[in-house]
N, C-alpha and C positions, 0 to 999 in steps of 0.2 A: 403229479403234484409232489412236493417234498414236504417234510414235516419240520417244525421248529422244535428243536430239542434244547432245553436250557443248558447253560454252560457247565453246570455242576454234574449233569448226567453225562455229557460228552467227556468231561474230565475223568469221571469214574472209569468209563470204558477205555479211554486213552491210557490211564495209569495201569490198568490191568494188562493191556497188551504191551505196554512199555516194559513192565516187569518181566513178562514172558520173553520179550525180545532180549532183554539183558541176560536172562537165565541161559538162553540158547547160545548167545554170543560168548558168555563166560565159559560154557562147556567147551567151545571151540578153542578159546584161549588156553584152557587147562590141558585139553587133549585134542590137538588139531586134526587127528585122524578119526575122530568120532563119526560113526556111520550116520547117514542121513536119517534112517529110520529111528535111531536113538534121539536125534535132534527133534524129529517130529513128535516123538513120545514125550520129550521134555517140554515142548511147547504145549501139548495137550495137557500134561500133568500140571503145569503151572496154572493154566487157565481153569482146570478142574477145581481149583481151590475157590473159585467164584461161583460154584454151582448153587450155593445157598442164596436164595433171593435176598437182595439188599434193598431196603426202603430208604429213599433219599428225600431230601427236602422237597416240599411241594407235592407230596403224594405220588412220587415217581418210584418205580421199582425196576431193578435191573437184575437179570440172571444170565449166566453164561454156562450152558450145558455142553458137555463133551462126550464123545464116543469114539473109542479106538477099535477098528475092525481087524487090524493086522495087515501085514504086507501081502502082496500078490499081484499078478498081472491080469487085470480084469477085462480090458478092452483089447481084443485080439491078444497080442503078447505083451502089451504095456498098460500100466496105469496111465490114464490121461492126466490125473492129478492125484496128489497125496491127501489133501485136506479139503473137504467141502465146508463152506461157511454159509450159514443161513441166518438172516436177520429178520426178526418178527417185531413189528410195531403193533402195539395194542392200545386202544383208547378205553380206559376204565374196564379192562378185561376183554373187550371185543377186538378180535383180530381185524386190522384194517389194511395191512400191507405186509408182504413177505418178499424178501430179496435173497438171491442166491449167487454165489461165485465159488470158483474152485481154484486151489493153489497147487502148483507143481513145484515141490521143493528141490533145490540144488545147492550143495555146499561147495565152498571154496576149498580146493585141495591144497595141502602144503606142497611145496616144490619137490620135496623128497619122496612123496608118495605117488606111485604109479598105478596102484591097484584100483580098479574100477568096480565098485560095489554093485553097479547096475547090471553086471553080467548075469545071464540066466543060470550058469553053473553055481553061482554063489547062493541063489535061492534054493537050488536043489540040495546043496550041502546042508543048509538049515543049521540046527543046533550043533552039528559036528564041527562048525567053524570054531567053537570054543575049545576043541581039542586039536592041536596042531603037532603032529609027530615029527615035523621037519626040524633040522638042527637050527637052533636059534642063536642070535647074537647074545653073548653073556649079559646077564641082567645089569652088571656093573658098568657096562659100556654105555657112555652117554651118546645120544644121537639128537641133533637139532632138527626141528621141524619149523619151516619158515613160510610165512604168508605175507605176500606183498601185493601191490596192484598188478604185478606181472604173473601172479598165481592164477590158475585156471579152474573153471568149473568142469572137472574132468569127466563127470557123468553126463554132460551135455555136449552133444556134437551138432554142428551146424548141418541142417537138412538130414539128420540121421533118422533112423527108423522111428524113434519116439516122436520127433517133430513131425514127421510125415503122418503118423497116426493121430496126433493131436489136431493137425490141420484137417484130416479126414473127419474126425469127430466133430469139429466146429462147423462142418458143412451141414450137419443135421440139427435137430432141435437140441440145443446145448446152452449151458450157462457160459459166461466169459471165463476164459482160463488165464491165470496169471502165474508168472514165475515167482516163487518165494526163494530168494537167495540168502543162504545162511553164511554169514561172515563173522569174523572175530570182532571184538569191541572196537579195535583200532587197527589200522594198517600203516606201516608194517608191524608184524608181530612174530616173535620166535619163542618157541617153548623147547626146552631141553629135557628129554625123557631118557631114563628115569629122573624124576625130580630129586634134587638134593635139599631144596627148601621151598616153602610155599611161595609161588609166584604172585607178586602184587598185581591184582587185576585193576585196570584203569577205572577211574570213577565215571568218566564220561563215555557213554556208548556212542562213539562218533560214527561208526559204520553199522555193525549189527545186521539184523534181518531187513532185507529190502524187497520191494514188490514191483514187478514190471508186467504190464499186459503182454500176453503171448504174441498177439499180432504186431504190436509195436516193436517188441524185441526181435521177432523174426525178420521184419522189414529192415531194421537198423543193422542187422548182422548179415544180410543177404550177400554182400560182396565178399565175405570171408569164405575160404575154401570149404567144400563139403567135408564133414568130419572134424573140422577144426574145433578145438575146445576153447571157447572165448575166455579171456581173462577178465578180472575185475576192471582193469584199466580200459579194456576195449568196451566193456559195457558202459563204463563211466563216460567215455568220450564219444561214443557213437550214438547214444540215445538222443532223440530230439527233445524239444520243449514238451513238457515242463521239466524234463530231467536234466536240462542244462543248468538249472539253478543249483547252487552249491548244496543246499539242504536236501535236494533230491538226487544228488550224484550217486549213480549206481542203482537208483530206484527209490520209490517212496519208502520211508520208514514204515515198518509193519503197523505201528499204532496210528500213524497218520493215514495210511491206506484204509484201515478199518473205520476210523471216525470221519475223516474228511472226504473219503470217496464212497464207502458203502453206506454209512449212517446218513450222510448228506445226500444220498440218492444220485450220486454222479456216476457210479458204476454198479454193476450187478444186474442180473435178470430179475424182473418183477414177475412173480407168479400170478397167473391168471385165475387160479382157483385150486381146489383140492385135487383135481384131475390134470393139473398142468403137466404136459408131456415132458418138459425139461426137468422138472423135479422128479418125476417118476424115473427118468433115464439115469439120474444121478443117485437117488436114494431108494429106488423101488425094488432093488434086488441085491443079494450078496455079490453078484457079479457086476455090480456097478463100477464106475471108473475111479473110485477113490478108496483109501484105506482108513481114513479117519474123518470125523465130522465134528463141528462145533456150531452151537446155536446161541445167538445173542437175542434175548427177549427184553424189550423195553416197553413198559406199561405205564401210562400216565394220561394226563389231560392233553392228548395230542391235538395240535391245530395245524391244518394244512396251510402252507405258506404261499406257494405259487405253483404254476404248472411246471413240469419237468421240461 
């Protein structure tokens, strides 16, 4: 069954995630080389501002809790996903349903950047990455960083080790895995660094954070060469329905995925109880396959609407 949520409750959650989407997309506009982990942290930090429970009209209450565990490769040599999302529906305080999904984040790389932050040696370097003894380009020298539909998700390779690991993980008791693609507010976009003046950020987040189910993505990109880094344009043109609609080009917007897919019970694993093996596999140990988690709790006079 699914639950009928009033529009003002849906709108509150939608607006919270839309704001987080905009914050992450703005970071990319200002600094296109921002690491994925920093974008994950920005997303979590923005949503953490909603940790205080909010009472809405009609005796509804919404709370968004967050927890950042830190980076690491937990499932064999790879994280299966970066962010776990858990949704809890309560009827007057009583838990009636819990749903779970996980997000594997990938950012769009500017054309001028070849460095892959997903390499194991980068994790081993750790804090030392803040100190770089190499000869650097003089600070006064301007350098453009360009993002277009031809730019690639360079930490994602078709049929690479991580995709093979995720496929293996999904063969067991697991929640659905989704790609969370980090993009700038608009495409094309160019930032010149160092900045000489504050860049005007677009008002409309036309692209931003997009979500695609892992199996759908993998099937749509299967004809690409092994190791190929898909571009935004390839993701946009190769995905099947419903991603052929203009508003879903490149994936569902993050806020639409959370509200229209998870909250509306179209996606996500429904927990069977406190000992659900899927939940334990994701959250039951520090060695779980994620590095951050967020929980959306909705409490109110829930009414079941129809069978799933």
